[in-house]
C-alpha positions in Angstrom: 18.2 -12.1 5.9 18.9 -8.4 5.2 21.6 -6.3 7.0 21.1 -2.8 5.3 19.3 0.1 6.5 15.5 0.4 6.6 15.5 2.1 3.2 17.3 -0.9 1.7 14.7 -3.2 3.2 11.8 -1.1 1.8 13.3 -1.2 -1.7 13.6 -5.0 -1.3 9.9 -5.1 -0.2 8.9 -3.1 -3.3 10.9 -5.5 -5.5 9.4 -8.6 -3.9 5.8 -7.5 -3.8 6.0 -6.3 -7.5 7.2 -9.7 -8.4 4.2 -11.4 -6.7 6.0 -12.4 -3.5 5.1 -11.7 0.1 7.8 -10.3 2.4 8.3 -9.8 6.1 10.7 -7.6 8.0 11.2 -8.9 11.5 13.8 -9.1 14.2 16.5 -11.7 13.5 17.0 -12.6 17.2 14.1 -15.1 17.0 14.9 -17.4 14.1 12.3 -20.0 15.2 9.7 -17.4 14.0 10.5 -18.1 10.4 8.5 -21.3 10.4 5.6 -19.5 12.1 5.7 -16.6 9.5 5.7 -19.2 6.7 2.7 -20.7 8.3 0.9 -17.4 8.3 1.6 -15.8 11.6 2.4 -12.2 11.4 5.7 -11.1 13.2 7.1 -7.8 12.2 6.0 -5.8 9.2 4.2 -7.8 6.5 4.3 -6.7 2.9 1.6 -8.4 0.8 2.3 -9.4 -2.8 0.6 -7.5 -5.5 -2.6 -9.3 -6.8 -1.5 -8.8 -10.3 2.3 -8.8 -10.3 4.2 -7.0 -13.1 5.2 -9.1 -16.1 8.8 -9.7 -16.6 9.2 -6.8 -19.1 7.5 -4.2 -16.9 9.4 -5.4 -13.8 12.6 -5.0 -15.8 11.7 -1.4 -16.9 10.7 -0.3 -13.4 13.4 -2.0 -11.3 16.1 -3.2 -13.5 17.1 -0.3 -15.6 19.1 2.9 -15.0 17.1 6.0 -15.5 19.0 8.4 -17.9 16.6 11.3 -17.9 13.2 12.9 -17.1 10.3 14.0 -19.1 8.0 16.4 -17.3 4.4 15.9 -18.5 1.1 17.8 -18.2 -1.9 16.6 -16.4 -3.5 15.2 -19.6 -0.5 13.1 -20.3 -0.5 11.9 -16.7 -4.0 10.7 -17.1 -3.2 9.1 -20.5 -0.3 7.2 -19.0 -2.3 6.1 -16.0 -4.9 4.6 -18.4 -2.1 2.4 -19.8 -1.9 4.5 -23.1 1.3 5.5 -25.0 2.9 8.8 -24.3 2.8 11.3 -27.2 4.8 14.5 -27.7 1.9 16.9 -27.1 1.9 16.1 -23.3 5.7 16.6 -22.8 6.5 20.0 -21.3 10.3 19.6 -20.6 13.2 17.2 -21.1 16.2 16.8 -18.8 19.2 14.4 -18.9 21.1 12.8 -21.7 19.8 9.7 -23.3 19.4 7.9 -26.5 16.5 6.0 -28.1 15.5 2.8 -26.2 16.9 4.0 -22.8 14.8 4.4 -19.7 13.4 7.8 -18.5 11.2 8.8 -15.6 8.0 10.6 -16.3 7.3 13.4 -13.9 4.0 15.2 -13.2 4.3 18.9 -13.8 1.6 19.5 -11.2 3.0 17.4 -8.3 6.6 17.0 -9.2 6.2 13.2 -8.5 7.3 10.4 -10.7 4.3 8.7 -12.2 5.9 6.2 -14.6 9.1 4.9 -16.3 9.5 4.0 -19.9 11.8 3.2 -22.9 11.8 6.2 -25.2 11.7 6.1 -29.0 13.7 9.3 -29.4 16.9 10.9 -28.0 16.7 13.8 -25.5 17.7 16.2 -28.3 15.0 15.0 -30.6 12.3 15.1 -27.8 13.5 18.7 -27.1 12.6 19.6 -30.6 9.2 17.9 -30.7 7.9 18.3 -27.2 4.5 19.9 -27.1 3.9 19.3 -30.8 1.5 16.9 -32.5 2.7 13.7 -34.0 1.9 14.8 -37.4 4.5 17.7 -37.0 7.4 15.3 -36.2 8.5 14.7 -39.8 8.5 18.4 -40.6 10.6 19.2 -37.5 13.1 16.2 -37.5 12.9 15.3 -41.2 11.9 11.8 -40.4 9.5 9.9 -38.0 10.7 6.8 -36.1 7.5 6.5 -34.1 4.3 8.5 -33.6 4.7 8.3 -29.9 7.6 9.0 -27.5 7.0 5.8 -25.5 4.8 2.9 -26.5 2.4 1.6 -23.8 4.1 -1.7 -23.8 7.4 0.0 -22.7 5.7 2.0 -20.0 5.1 1.1 -16.4 3.5 3.0 -13.5 5.7 3.7 -10.5 
């Protein structure tokens, strides 16, 4: 039973359905309806579980981590990420926020301004600021080392 505002309930619905659980928002003045809801009757607003729930790691990245910064990415990078591929430096247009390697960032579409994904970065905000827009082969020459060829491995990336 929830007591927060509607936004809180919608966040709870997003969390539940991503984990593979159905959820219903209904009036609490008819507790007898709970049994009917469990049996399949629809009272209130029903949120159906995702057919393919996020695995534990992806759920944790999307819902369990504080986002420390944002990477604005071009349309090519947006499409690459949506195809479940790693994010490379060439598609990054700008960096905001302060973060270290292995912290969560939001990926923002330069075209729409919308968040398209979240992920755990392999480099700090300062390092990404130096290598954004460059090819992976340029990283050692710019930073003097290379920790990874990509900024976010696809295993550490989840669509939002």
